[in-house]
C-alpha positions in Angstrom: 2.5 23.3 -69.9 -0.5 22.5 -67.7 -2.8 24.2 -70.2 -1.2 22.1 -73.1 -1.7 18.9 -71.1 -5.4 19.8 -70.5 -5.9 20.7 -74.1 -4.3 17.4 -75.1 -7.1 15.5 -73.2 -9.9 17.2 -75.1 -11.1 14.7 -77.7 -11.5 17.3 -80.5 -8.0 18.6 -79.9 -6.6 15.0 -79.9 -8.4 14.3 -83.2 -7.0 17.4 -84.8 -3.4 16.9 -83.6 -3.5 13.2 -84.6 -4.7 14.1 -88.1 -2.0 16.8 -88.4 0.7 14.3 -87.2 -0.5 11.7 -89.8 -0.3 14.2 -92.6 3.2 15.2 -91.4 4.4 11.6 -91.5 3.0 11.4 -95.1 5.0 14.5 -96.0 8.2 13.0 -94.6 7.6 9.7 -96.4 6.9 11.4 -99.7 9.9 13.8 -99.6 12.6 11.3 -98.5 14.4 8.9 -100.9 14.1 5.6 -99.2 16.4 2.5 -99.8 15.4 -0.9 -98.6 17.5 -3.7 -97.2 17.0 -6.4 -98.4 16.4 -4.7 -101.7 13.3 -6.7 -102.3 12.1 -6.2 -98.8 8.4 -6.7 -99.5 9.0 -9.8 -101.6 11.1 -11.2 -98.7 8.5 -10.5 -96.1 5.5 -11.8 -98.2 6.0 -15.5 -97.3 6.3 -14.5 -93.6 2.9 -12.8 -93.3 1.3 -12.2 -91.0 4.5 -11.5 -89.0 5.3 -9.7 -85.8 7.2 -6.5 -86.5 9.6 -5.7 -83.6 10.9 -2.1 -83.1 12.9 -0.4 -80.4 11.1 2.4 -78.5 12.1 5.7 -80.1 11.4 4.2 -83.6 7.6 4.1 -83.1 7.1 7.4 -85.0 8.8 5.9 -88.1 7.2 2.5 -88.1 4.3 3.3 -90.6 6.9 3.8 -93.3 7.4 0.1 -93.5 3.8 -0.5 -94.4 2.6 -0.1 -98.0 -0.9 1.3 -98.3 -2.3 -2.0 -99.4 -0.8 -3.9 -96.5 -2.9 -4.9 -93.5 -1.3 -3.9 -90.2 -2.0 -3.4 -86.5 0.1 -1.7 -83.8 0.2 -1.9 -80.1 -0.2 1.6 -78.6 -0.1 2.6 -74.9 -3.1 3.8 -73.0 -1.4 7.1 -72.1 -2.5 10.5 -73.5 0.5 10.5 -75.9 -0.6 7.0 -77.0 -4.0 8.4 -77.8 -2.5 10.9 -80.2 -0.4 8.1 -81.8 -3.5 5.9 -82.1 -5.4 8.6 -83.9 -2.5 9.3 -86.3 -2.2 5.6 -87.0 -5.9 5.3 -87.8 -5.5 8.1 -90.4 -2.6 6.1 -91.8 -4.7 3.0 -92.2 -3.2 1.1 -89.2 -5.4 -0.7 -86.7 -4.5 0.0 -83.1 -4.6 -2.2 -80.0 -4.3 -0.4 -76.7 -2.1 -1.7 -73.9 1.6 -1.9 -73.0 4.1 -3.8 -71.0 4.8 -3.3 -67.4 7.7 -3.9 -65.0 6.7 -4.9 -61.5 3.2 -3.3 -61.9 -0.3 -4.7 -62.2 -0.6 -5.9 -65.8 -4.4 -5.5 -65.7 -3.9 -1.7 -65.2 -1.7 -1.6 -68.3 -4.1 -3.7 -70.4 -1.6 -6.5 -70.9 -3.8 -9.6 -71.0 -6.6 -8.1 -73.1 -4.0 -6.6 -75.5 -2.3 -10.0 -75.9 -5.6 -11.6 -76.8 -6.4 -8.7 -79.3 -2.9 -9.1 -80.9 -3.5 -12.8 -81.3 -6.8 -12.1 -83.0 -5.2 -9.6 -85.3 -2.6 -12.1 -86.4 -5.2 -14.7 -86.9 -7.1 -12.2 -89.1 -4.1 -11.6 -91.3 -2.7 -8.3 -89.9 1.0 -7.8 -89.5 1.4 -6.9 -85.8 3.9 -4.1 -85.0 5.0 -3.4 -81.4 8.0 -2.1 -79.5 10.0 -4.9 -78.0 11.4 -3.0 -74.9 9.0 -2.2 -72.1 8.6 1.4 -71.0 11.6 3.1 -69.2 14.0 0.1 -69.9 15.5 1.1 -73.2 17.0 -1.5 -75.5 16.2 -4.5 -73.4 13.7 -6.8 -75.1 10.8 -7.8 -72.8 9.2 -11.2 -72.7 5.9 -10.1 -74.2 6.9 -10.2 -77.8 8.4 -13.7 -77.3 5.1 -14.8 -75.7 3.1 -13.4 -78.6 5.3 -15.3 -81.1 5.1 -18.5 -79.1 1.3 -18.5 -78.8 0.6 -17.3 -82.4 3.2 -19.4 -84.2 4.1 -16.3 -86.2 7.8 -15.1 -86.8 9.3 -12.0 -85.3 10.9 -9.6 -87.8 13.1 -6.8 -86.4 12.6 -3.6 -88.4 14.2 -0.2 -88.3 13.6 3.1 -90.2 16.1 6.0 -90.3 16.3 9.3 -92.1 19.3 11.5 -92.7 17.5 14.6 -91.5 15.7 14.1 -88.2 15.0 15.6 -84.8 16.4 13.7 -81.8 14.8 13.9 -78.4 16.5 13.6 -75.0 13.9 11.1 -73.9 14.6 7.8 -72.1 14.4 6.0 -75.4 16.3 8.6 -77.5 13.2 8.9 -79.7 13.7 10.6 -83.1 11.3 11.8 -85.8 12.3 12.3 -89.5 12.3 15.6 -91.3 11.3 16.1 -94.9 13.7 16.3 -97.9 16.4 13.9 -97.0 17.3 10.2 -97.5 15.8 7.3 -95.7 16.5 3.6 -95.1 14.2 0.8 -94.1 15.8 -2.4 -92.9 14.2 -5.7 -92.0 16.1 -8.5 -90.2 16.0 -12.3 -90.4 12.8 -14.0 -89.1 13.0 -15.3 -85.5 10.6 -18.2 -84.7 9.6 -19.4 -81.3 8.2 -22.9 -80.8 5.0 -23.2 -78.8 6.7 -25.7 -76.3 10.0 -24.0 -75.9 11.8 -24.3 -72.5 12.5 -21.3 -70.3 16.1 -21.3 -71.5 15.0 -21.4 -75.2 12.6 -18.6 -74.7 15.4 -16.5 -73.1 17.6 -17.2 -76.1 14.8 -16.1 -78.4 14.5 -12.9 -76.4 18.2 -12.2 -76.7 18.1 -13.0 -80.4 15.4 -10.3 -80.9 17.7 -7.8 -79.0 20.7 -8.6 -81.1 18.7 -8.4 -84.4 17.1 -5.1 -83.4 20.5 -3.6 -82.5 21.8 -4.7 -85.9 19.0 -3.4 -88.1 18.9 -0.1 -86.3 22.7 0.4 -86.6 22.4 -0.6 -90.3 19.5 1.7 -91.1 21.4 4.6 -89.6 24.6 3.7 -91.4 22.8 3.6 -94.7 21.9 7.3 -94.3 25.2 8.3 -92.9 24.1 8.7 -89.3 24.6 6.9 -86.0 21.9 5.2 -83.9 21.0 7.8 -81.1 20.0 5.0 -78.7 23.0 2.7 -79.4 24.6 3.4 -76.0 21.5 3.0 -73.9 22.4 -0.6 -73.1 25.8 -2.1 -72.7 26.8 -4.1 -75.7 24.5 -2.3 -78.2 25.7 -2.8 -81.7 27.2 -0.1 -83.8 28.3 0.0 -87.4 30.4 2.7 -89.0 28.4 5.2 -91.1 28.2 4.5 -94.8 29.6 7.1 -97.2 27.1 9.9 -97.9 
């Protein structure tokens, strides 16, 4: 394991692994039959652009499937070694990356929070849809304040998004991450836009945060139901939404 970690820090190895991962995601996308909800998902999202795409941790591997090749998009990626691989893969998929992540009780400067926020605001101003996970690391299925702050300062709506495949590998990680497998069925679900006024009160900002949580729970449950599966992370937070699986 130590050797694998050391190899993962070698730039040439990272580039090769990131490229292979990107091509694997292309394979999964091309070999799964995806349904969309709403059915005209891109037509529905067009007037909202640029929007802030919110995901739960564990969905980050699947997020590129929402983006069409002609769409401009950016994604927030952590500064960790795993994040480096994700950033390389996203670059090969045509997604711009911004490095940084949320923190709980730690120095935001060490996590790149403030520079990342400024970079995300610039990306939105330049017309990129901005994708990021709403929950901060190690606290699954609880929306942090960062995404609400981004919406408040940018004036752009938050759209909860979820992607699920009928065939997938599920990991026993803190966020119950999963990655799709080829030759199955897939679903991409987008929620109703959530807007945050620039001068909202603390109570209104908290309500917006809770609204993002509820909508993310709903779209994840719905995407999984559409492919006859359950959301592997649904029980990570009390009150997480569940819907019965749709008929296969």
